[in-house]
C-alpha positions as CSV (number, residue, x, y, z in Angstrom):
1,M,-54.2,-51.9,51.6
2,K,-51.8,-53.2,48.6
3,N,-49.6,-55.7,48.8
4,Q,-46.5,-54.2,49.4
5,D,-44.0,-56.4,48.5
6,V,-45.6,-57.0,44.9
7,A,-45.8,-53.4,44.4
8,A,-42.3,-53.0,45.3
9,K,-41.5,-55.8,43.5
10,A,-42.9,-54.9,40.7
11,L,-41.4,-51.2,41.0
12,C,-37.9,-52.6,41.3
13,Q,-38.3,-54.3,38.1
14,K,-39.1,-51.3,35.7
15,T,-36.9,-48.8,37.9
16,V,-33.2,-48.6,36.6
17,F,-31.0,-46.3,38.5
18,K,-27.5,-45.1,38.8
19,K,-25.6,-43.2,42.0
20,V,-22.5,-41.4,42.2
21,M,-21.2,-41.0,45.6
22,L,-19.1,-38.4,46.7
23,K,-17.6,-38.9,50.1
24,T,-16.2,-35.6,52.3
25,T,-14.5,-35.6,55.4
26,R,-14.1,-32.5,57.6
27,A,-11.3,-32.1,60.1
28,K,-13.4,-32.3,63.3
29,K,-13.5,-35.6,65.1
30,L,-16.4,-37.8,64.5
31,S,-17.7,-35.7,61.5
32,R,-18.9,-37.4,58.2
33,V,-21.0,-36.1,55.6
34,A,-21.7,-38.7,52.2
35,L,-23.7,-37.2,49.4
36,S,-25.2,-39.2,46.6
37,V,-26.6,-37.9,43.6
38,S,-29.0,-39.4,41.2
39,L,-28.4,-39.7,37.6
40,L,-31.5,-41.1,36.9
41,S,-35.3,-41.6,38.3
42,L,-35.6,-43.2,42.1
43,A,-33.4,-45.0,43.9
44,I,-34.4,-48.0,45.1
45,L,-33.1,-50.2,48.1
46,A,-30.6,-52.7,47.1
47,S,-32.8,-55.7,48.1
48,C,-36.4,-54.8,46.6
49,S,-37.4,-58.2,47.4
50,N,-37.4,-57.7,51.1
51,T,-38.7,-54.0,51.1
52,Q,-41.2,-53.4,53.8
53,S,-42.9,-50.2,55.3
54,T,-43.9,-50.1,58.8
55,D,-46.8,-47.9,60.0
56,S,-46.7,-46.0,63.3
57,T,-49.6,-47.0,65.0
58,D,-49.0,-45.4,68.5
59,K,-48.3,-42.2,69.7
60,N,-46.8,-40.9,73.2
61,I,-47.5,-37.2,73.2
62,S,-45.6,-35.7,76.3
63,A,-47.3,-32.4,76.3
64,N,-51.0,-31.6,76.9
65,T,-53.4,-34.2,75.9
66,L,-54.9,-33.0,72.6
67,S,-58.4,-33.5,72.9
68,D,-59.8,-36.9,73.5
69,K,-57.3,-38.9,71.7
70,T,-55.1,-41.3,74.0
71,F,-51.7,-41.7,73.3
72,V,-49.8,-44.8,74.7
73,A,-46.7,-46.7,74.3
74,N,-43.7,-45.4,72.1
75,R,-43.9,-48.3,69.6
76,F,-43.9,-48.9,66.0
77,T,-46.0,-51.9,64.2
78,D,-43.3,-54.1,63.5
79,N,-40.1,-53.9,66.1
80,T,-39.0,-57.0,64.1
81,V,-37.7,-55.4,61.5
82,T,-35.8,-52.8,62.5
83,N,-34.4,-50.9,65.5
84,N,-34.0,-47.7,62.7
85,I,-36.4,-44.7,62.6
86,S,-37.3,-43.6,59.2
87,F,-40.1,-40.8,58.5
88,L,-40.9,-38.6,56.1
89,A,-40.6,-34.7,56.3
90,F,-42.4,-32.0,54.3
91,G,-43.6,-28.8,54.0
92,D,-45.6,-25.8,53.0
93,G,-47.8,-28.1,51.4
94,G,-51.3,-26.1,51.9
95,Y,-51.4,-24.7,48.7
96,H,-53.5,-25.3,45.9
97,V,-55.1,-23.2,42.8
98,D,-58.4,-23.1,44.4
99,Y,-57.1,-21.4,47.1
100,P,-55.3,-18.3,45.5
101,K,-53.6,-15.3,47.1
102,K,-56.3,-12.2,46.7
103,K,-54.1,-10.5,45.0
104,H,-53.9,-12.6,42.0
105,I,-57.9,-12.3,41.5
106,K,-58.2,-8.6,42.4
107,N,-55.3,-8.3,40.5
108,P,-55.5,-10.1,37.8
109,R,-52.4,-11.2,35.2
110,N,-52.4,-13.6,32.1
111,K,-49.5,-15.8,31.8
112,A,-47.4,-13.8,30.0
113,D,-47.6,-10.7,32.3
114,F,-47.2,-13.2,35.4
115,I,-43.8,-14.2,34.6
116,A,-42.8,-10.6,33.3
117,H,-43.8,-9.4,37.0
118,E,-41.9,-12.3,38.4
119,K,-39.0,-11.7,36.2
120,E,-38.9,-8.1,37.7
121,D,-39.2,-9.0,41.1
122,W,-36.2,-11.5,40.6
123,I,-33.9,-8.9,39.1
124,A,-35.2,-6.3,41.4
125,D,-34.0,-8.8,44.3
126,Y,-30.1,-8.6,42.9
127,R,-30.4,-12.5,41.5
128,P,-28.6,-13.1,38.3
129,E,-30.8,-12.8,35.2
130,S,-29.3,-15.7,33.9
131,E,-30.5,-17.8,36.6
132,F,-34.1,-16.5,36.1
133,D,-36.6,-19.2,36.2
134,H,-40.6,-19.2,36.9
135,V,-42.9,-21.5,38.9
136,P,-45.4,-23.2,36.7
137,I,-48.4,-21.6,35.8
138,Y,-52.0,-22.5,35.9
139,V,-54.6,-20.9,34.3
140,Y,-58.2,-20.7,35.1
141,P,-60.6,-22.4,32.8
142,N,-62.6,-19.7,30.4
143,T,-60.2,-17.1,31.6
144,N,-56.9,-15.1,31.0
145,T,-55.8,-15.3,34.9
146,A,-52.7,-16.8,35.7
147,T,-51.2,-18.1,39.1
148,E,-48.8,-20.4,40.7
149,Q,-49.3,-24.0,39.9
150,G,-49.7,-26.3,43.1
151,G,-47.3,-29.3,43.4
152,A,-49.2,-30.6,46.3
153,E,-51.1,-33.8,44.8
154,A,-48.1,-34.8,43.2
155,V,-45.4,-34.7,46.1
156,G,-48.1,-36.6,47.5
157,L,-47.9,-39.1,44.9
158,A,-44.3,-39.1,44.9
159,M,-44.0,-39.7,49.0
160,T,-46.3,-42.8,48.7
161,E,-43.9,-44.1,45.9
162,V,-41.0,-43.6,48.2
163,C,-42.8,-45.4,50.8
164,I,-44.1,-48.1,49.3
165,N,-40.2,-49.0,48.6
166,K,-38.8,-47.8,52.0
167,P,-39.7,-47.8,55.8
168,C,-41.6,-44.7,56.7
169,Q,-43.0,-45.1,60.0
170,F,-44.5,-41.5,60.3
171,A,-44.4,-38.0,59.0
172,I,-43.5,-34.5,60.0
173,Q,-45.1,-31.8,58.5
174,L,-43.3,-28.3,58.6
175,G,-45.9,-25.8,59.0
176,D,-48.0,-23.5,55.9
177,N,-50.1,-26.3,56.1
178,I,-53.4,-23.8,54.8
179,Y,-52.6,-21.0,52.4
180,P,-52.7,-18.4,52.0
181,D,-54.7,-17.1,55.4
182,G,-55.0,-20.3,57.2
183,A,-58.3,-21.6,58.9
184,G,-61.4,-18.9,59.3
185,A,-59.8,-16.6,56.4
186,D,-62.4,-14.4,55.4
187,D,-63.0,-15.8,52.1
188,G,-66.6,-17.1,52.0
189,K,-65.3,-20.6,51.9
190,D,-65.9,-23.3,54.3
191,D,-63.5,-24.4,57.0
192,Q,-64.1,-27.9,56.9
193,K,-63.7,-28.3,53.2
194,R,-60.4,-26.1,53.4
195,M,-58.6,-28.5,55.7
196,D,-59.7,-31.3,53.9
197,D,-58.9,-29.9,50.6
198,L,-55.4,-28.2,51.5
199,I,-54.2,-30.9,54.6
200,L,-55.9,-34.3,54.1
201,S,-56.6,-34.7,50.3
202,P,-52.8,-34.5,49.0
203,L,-52.2,-37.0,51.5
204,M,-54.6,-39.3,50.9
205,P,-52.8,-41.8,48.2
206,L,-49.8,-42.3,51.5
207,L,-52.4,-42.8,54.2
208,T,-54.5,-45.2,51.8
209,E,-51.3,-47.5,51.2
210,H,-50.5,-46.6,55.0
211,P,-53.4,-46.2,57.3
212,K,-52.1,-46.1,60.3
213,L,-49.1,-43.6,59.5
214,M,-49.4,-40.8,61.6
215,V,-48.4,-37.0,60.5
216,Y,-47.3,-34.5,63.4
217,S,-47.5,-31.3,62.4
218,A,-46.1,-27.8,63.1
219,L,-47.6,-24.2,62.7
220,G,-46.4,-22.0,59.9
221,N,-47.0,-18.1,59.6
222,H,-49.6,-18.8,57.1
223,D,-51.3,-21.0,59.5
224,W,-51.6,-17.7,61.7
225,K,-52.8,-15.2,59.2
226,S,-56.4,-14.8,60.2
227,S,-56.7,-15.1,63.7
228,R,-56.2,-17.6,66.8
229,Q,-59.4,-18.4,66.6
230,G,-58.3,-19.5,62.5
231,V,-55.5,-21.9,64.6
232,A,-57.5,-23.4,67.1
233,L,-59.6,-24.1,64.1
234,Q,-56.8,-26.3,62.4
235,T,-55.9,-27.7,65.7
236,Q,-58.9,-28.7,66.6
237,W,-59.6,-30.2,62.8
238,M,-56.2,-32.1,63.3
239,A,-57.8,-33.7,66.7
240,E,-60.7,-35.3,64.8
241,Q,-58.3,-36.9,62.5
242,K,-57.1,-40.1,63.4
243,N,-53.9,-39.4,61.3
244,F,-52.9,-36.2,62.5
245,T,-51.3,-34.8,65.3
246,L,-51.4,-30.8,66.3
247,D,-51.1,-29.8,70.0
248,E,-53.7,-27.0,70.6
249,Q,-50.7,-24.9,72.5
250,G,-48.8,-25.1,68.9
251,Y,-45.8,-27.1,70.5
252,Y,-45.3,-30.1,72.0
253,K,-42.8,-33.5,72.3
254,Y,-43.3,-36.9,71.5
255,T,-40.8,-40.2,72.0
256,L,-41.1,-42.8,69.2
257,G,-38.9,-46.1,68.9
258,N,-37.7,-49.0,71.2
259,K,-35.9,-48.3,74.0
260,D,-32.5,-47.3,73.9
261,N,-33.3,-46.7,70.3
262,D,-35.8,-43.9,70.7
263,V,-36.1,-40.2,69.5
264,E,-37.9,-37.5,71.0
265,F,-39.2,-34.6,68.9
266,F,-39.6,-30.8,70.2
267,V,-42.4,-29.3,67.9
268,L,-41.6,-25.6,67.7
269,D,-44.5,-22.4,67.1
270,T,-41.6,-20.8,65.4
271,N,-44.2,-17.9,64.6
272,M,-45.0,-17.3,68.2
273,L,-41.3,-17.1,68.6
274,L,-40.8,-14.2,66.3
275,S,-44.1,-12.5,67.2
276,G,-42.6,-11.9,70.7
277,Q,-39.1,-10.3,68.9
278,T,-38.4,-6.9,67.7
279,F,-36.4,-6.7,64.4
280,H,-36.2,-5.3,60.9
281,E,-36.1,-6.6,57.5
282,V,-33.0,-5.1,56.1
283,P,-32.2,-5.1,52.0
284,L,-29.5,-7.1,51.0
285,N,-26.8,-5.0,48.9
286,S,-26.2,-5.2,45.1
287,D,-23.6,-7.8,45.7
288,G,-25.8,-10.1,47.7
289,S,-24.6,-9.1,51.2
290,E,-26.7,-8.5,54.3
291,G,-27.0,-4.5,54.2
292,E,-26.2,-2.7,57.6
293,L,-29.0,-1.9,59.9
294,T,-27.9,1.5,61.1
295,L,-27.9,2.5,57.1
296,A,-31.0,1.2,56.6
297,L,-32.6,2.9,59.4
298,N,-31.2,6.2,58.2
299,D,-32.1,6.0,54.7
300,G,-35.6,4.4,55.5
301,S,-35.1,1.2,54.0
302,A,-35.3,-1.2,57.0
303,E,-38.6,-2.3,57.3
304,L,-39.9,-3.0,61.3
305,E,-41.5,-6.6,61.2
306,Q,-44.5,-6.1,62.9
307,A,-46.8,-9.0,64.1
308,E,-50.7,-8.6,63.8
309,P,-52.2,-7.7,67.0
310,H,-53.6,-11.5,67.4
311,E,-49.8,-13.0,66.8
312,L,-48.5,-11.5,69.7
313,P,-47.7,-13.4,72.6
314,I,-49.7,-13.7,75.7
315,K,-48.7,-13.9,79.2
316,G,-45.1,-14.6,78.1
317,E,-46.1,-17.7,76.1
318,D,-43.2,-17.4,73.7
319,E,-40.5,-17.2,76.7
320,Q,-42.4,-20.3,78.3
321,Q,-41.6,-22.1,74.9
322,L,-38.3,-21.3,75.4
323,A,-38.1,-22.6,78.6
324,W,-39.8,-25.9,77.7
325,L,-37.6,-26.6,74.8
326,A,-34.4,-25.7,76.6
327,K,-35.3,-28.0,80.1
328,G,-37.1,-30.6,77.7
329,L,-33.8,-31.0,75.7
330,K,-31.4,-31.0,78.7
331,N,-33.6,-33.7,80.4
332,S,-34.1,-35.9,77.6
333,T,-33.4,-39.7,78.0
334,A,-34.1,-40.4,74.5
335,K,-31.1,-41.3,72.2
336,W,-32.0,-38.9,69.4
337,K,-33.2,-35.3,70.1
338,V,-34.8,-34.2,66.8
339,V,-36.3,-30.3,67.0
340,Y,-38.5,-29.0,64.2
341,G,-40.4,-26.0,63.4
342,H,-41.4,-23.7,60.6
343,H,-39.0,-21.4,60.1
344,I,-35.2,-21.4,59.1
345,L,-32.4,-20.7,61.1
346,W,-29.8,-20.0,57.9
347,S,-31.4,-20.5,54.5
348,I,-29.8,-19.2,50.7
349,G,-33.5,-17.8,49.6
350,G,-32.6,-14.4,50.0
351,S,-35.4,-13.2,52.0
352,K,-35.4,-14.7,55.0
353,Y,-32.2,-14.1,56.6
354,S,-33.3,-11.3,59.2
355,E,-35.7,-14.0,60.8
356,G,-33.0,-16.7,61.0
357,H,-30.4,-14.0,63.0
358,V,-33.3,-13.9,65.6
359,L,-34.0,-17.7,65.7
360,R,-30.5,-18.4,65.9
361,D,-29.7,-16.4,69.0
362,L,-33.3,-17.7,70.7
363,L,-32.4,-21.8,69.6
364,L,-28.9,-22.6,68.8
365,P,-27.7,-22.4,72.5
366,S,-30.1,-25.1,73.2
367,L,-29.7,-27.2,70.0
368,C,-25.9,-26.7,69.8
369,Q,-25.8,-28.2,73.0
370,Y,-28.2,-31.0,72.8
371,A,-30.3,-31.6,69.7
372,D,-28.9,-33.7,66.6
373,A,-31.1,-31.7,63.7
374,Y,-33.2,-29.2,63.3
375,I,-35.3,-29.8,60.3
376,A,-37.3,-26.5,59.0
377,G,-39.8,-25.5,55.7
378,H,-40.6,-22.0,54.8
379,E,-37.9,-21.5,52.1
380,H,-39.9,-23.2,49.4
381,D,-37.1,-25.3,48.3
382,L,-34.8,-28.1,49.4
383,E,-31.5,-27.2,51.3
384,L,-29.1,-28.9,53.6
385,I,-27.0,-26.7,56.1
386,T,-24.7,-27.1,59.3
387,D,-23.5,-24.8,61.7
388,D,-20.6,-26.0,63.5
389,C,-21.9,-24.2,66.6
390,S,-18.8,-22.5,67.6
391,N,-20.7,-19.0,68.5
392,Y,-22.4,-21.2,71.2
393,I,-20.0,-23.8,72.2
394,T,-16.6,-22.9,73.8
395,D,-14.2,-25.4,72.5
396,N,-16.8,-27.5,70.8
397,T,-15.9,-31.0,70.0
398,R,-19.3,-32.1,68.7
399,P,-20.0,-32.4,64.9
400,P,-21.7,-29.8,63.2
401,L,-25.2,-29.3,63.7
402,P,-27.4,-30.7,60.4
403,L,-30.5,-28.1,59.5
404,I,-32.7,-29.4,57.1
405,I,-34.9,-27.5,55.0
406,S,-37.5,-29.1,53.2
407,G,-40.5,-26.7,52.0
408,A,-41.2,-27.5,48.5
409,A,-44.4,-29.8,49.4
410,A,-46.7,-27.6,47.3
411,K,-44.6,-24.3,46.0
412,M,-41.3,-23.6,44.6
413,R,-38.7,-20.7,45.2
414,G,-35.4,-19.8,43.5
415,K,-32.2,-19.4,45.3
416,H,-30.1,-16.1,45.6
417,T,-26.6,-17.3,44.5
418,P,-25.0,-14.2,45.4
419,F,-26.5,-14.2,48.7
420,A,-25.1,-17.7,49.5
421,E,-22.1,-16.5,48.5
422,Q,-21.6,-13.5,50.7
423,Q,-23.0,-16.0,53.7
424,A,-20.4,-18.6,53.2
425,K,-17.6,-15.8,52.9
426,R,-19.2,-13.7,56.2
427,Y,-20.0,-16.6,58.7
428,P,-17.3,-19.4,59.0
429,Q,-19.3,-21.3,61.0
430,Y,-22.0,-21.7,58.4
431,Q,-21.5,-24.4,55.6
432,L,-24.4,-25.1,52.5
433,H,-23.5,-28.9,51.9
434,W,-26.1,-28.7,49.0
435,S,-29.4,-27.0,47.3
436,Q,-32.1,-27.4,45.0
437,S,-34.7,-24.7,43.8
438,F,-37.3,-24.7,41.9
439,V,-38.3,-28.0,42.4
440,W,-41.3,-29.5,44.2
441,G,-40.1,-32.2,47.1
442,F,-39.5,-33.7,50.5
443,A,-37.1,-35.3,52.7
444,H,-37.0,-38.7,53.8
445,I,-34.8,-39.1,57.1
446,E,-33.3,-42.2,58.8
447,L,-31.9,-42.7,62.4
448,D,-29.5,-45.3,62.0
449,N,-29.4,-47.2,65.3
450,Q,-26.7,-49.5,64.1
451,D,-24.2,-46.7,62.6
452,D,-25.1,-43.6,65.1
453,A,-26.2,-42.0,62.1
454,L,-28.7,-39.7,60.7
455,N,-29.2,-40.0,56.8
456,V,-31.2,-37.9,54.7
457,E,-32.4,-38.6,51.1
458,F,-34.1,-35.4,49.0
459,Y,-36.7,-36.1,46.7
460,T,-38.4,-34.1,44.0
461,T,-40.9,-34.8,41.6
462,P,-41.3,-33.5,37.6
463,R,-43.1,-30.4,37.2
464,D,-45.9,-32.4,34.7
465,L,-47.5,-33.3,38.2
466,S,-47.3,-37.3,37.3
467,G,-46.1,-37.7,40.7
468,K,-43.0,-39.9,40.2
469,A,-40.0,-39.5,42.8
470,E,-36.9,-38.9,41.8
471,L,-33.7,-39.2,44.4
472,A,-32.0,-36.0,44.2
473,A,-29.4,-36.5,47.1
474,Q,-28.2,-38.5,50.0
475,F,-26.4,-37.7,53.2
476,S,-25.1,-39.2,56.1
477,F,-24.5,-37.3,59.8
478,D,-22.9,-38.9,62.9
479,K,-25.1,-38.5,66.0
480,R,-24.1,-35.9,68.5
481,S,-26.1,-35.5,71.1
482,D,-25.2,-37.6,74.2
């Protein structure tokens, strides 16, 4: 392992940064949000000479035993450094140009046509033409065939840079670990190589710097694309890796940290939850507002969301997962309770809101009562939203529930500004605090046990694939669970 202190000092000497801090107070008691936006590159800890990185060495999984791994005490490598808990959160990182969507190969477009098609879709979705941007383009060698450039390797380098200078005790992976169709895809490619390429390879710089760092993974909709056997192939692959954890049933819980300063994580399989529900995707109106289901059904524009047969819950496993979550959150004795899964509850992308409606009704009754945060991917951007839980808790005195979206670890997507504005008008419980679109990036989260605060930093990395980490924003929220 490299000498982390020397590396941190060297980086600090080369890095110049400035921050502008904007503090916002809310009327509700005990609620606080602090935003810091970087004006230059990476913001380093104030005292770089004391910068250390702690690795997570042991795991305590409070679910089914994973393969033949042994999970022991919930402690970190060096408990003398801090009682705070710090980790990375990244999602949708399993994309690389070597594993493209079939349509990009069967119906190839050159770079100009690819961008023109992206713009047509943008305008058709009632997004402002003036806000159009496109993803970075990759052209396959010796061809004119264009596809989306992936950013997984750059994000892996950026996370490594951040974790040289800040504590990163472990990481959470938010699903869509294997694009486009999960393991077991009918494409003639070797699955072992596929998972090595898409899951492990982008993280090798980070794991080389921190060989004991554990990545606790969730499943996404793309991980479910091929078959249940494909899901099993991924969970088995992770069971054989020393740095990855993913329970074979797709959802699990684990506790980390010191006694009285610990956190219990609840990892959801949100694709399983959605597959057990019946709902429609309803197009947006031209002003960005949500379409009415009755009208959409009458004019045929409503599209029934139908899970593939292999995705349908078996023997009520979706209901069992919900009951497991409700009971686990209620009975948890950990100081912090954090829930994460692939799909969003709210977002501003404009194409996932039907799923959000369904999952809010399924999850928020428990999350609002017991959780400190919900973390998701799915949207290929970075967002921070809160729900004040007024629809689920009568006379609520708890701070709003932070909803952290970090789904830009390999792909990027634009926001839908009219949709975001309409959401704010229609739903008083919802508040968008910050977002950044058409970027690659991730989040670094700290559970501060001195101030009882959840601190989140969002980082981006440039399109030039340099892997440079750039601080985009900082926020702080009061702890809300009992």
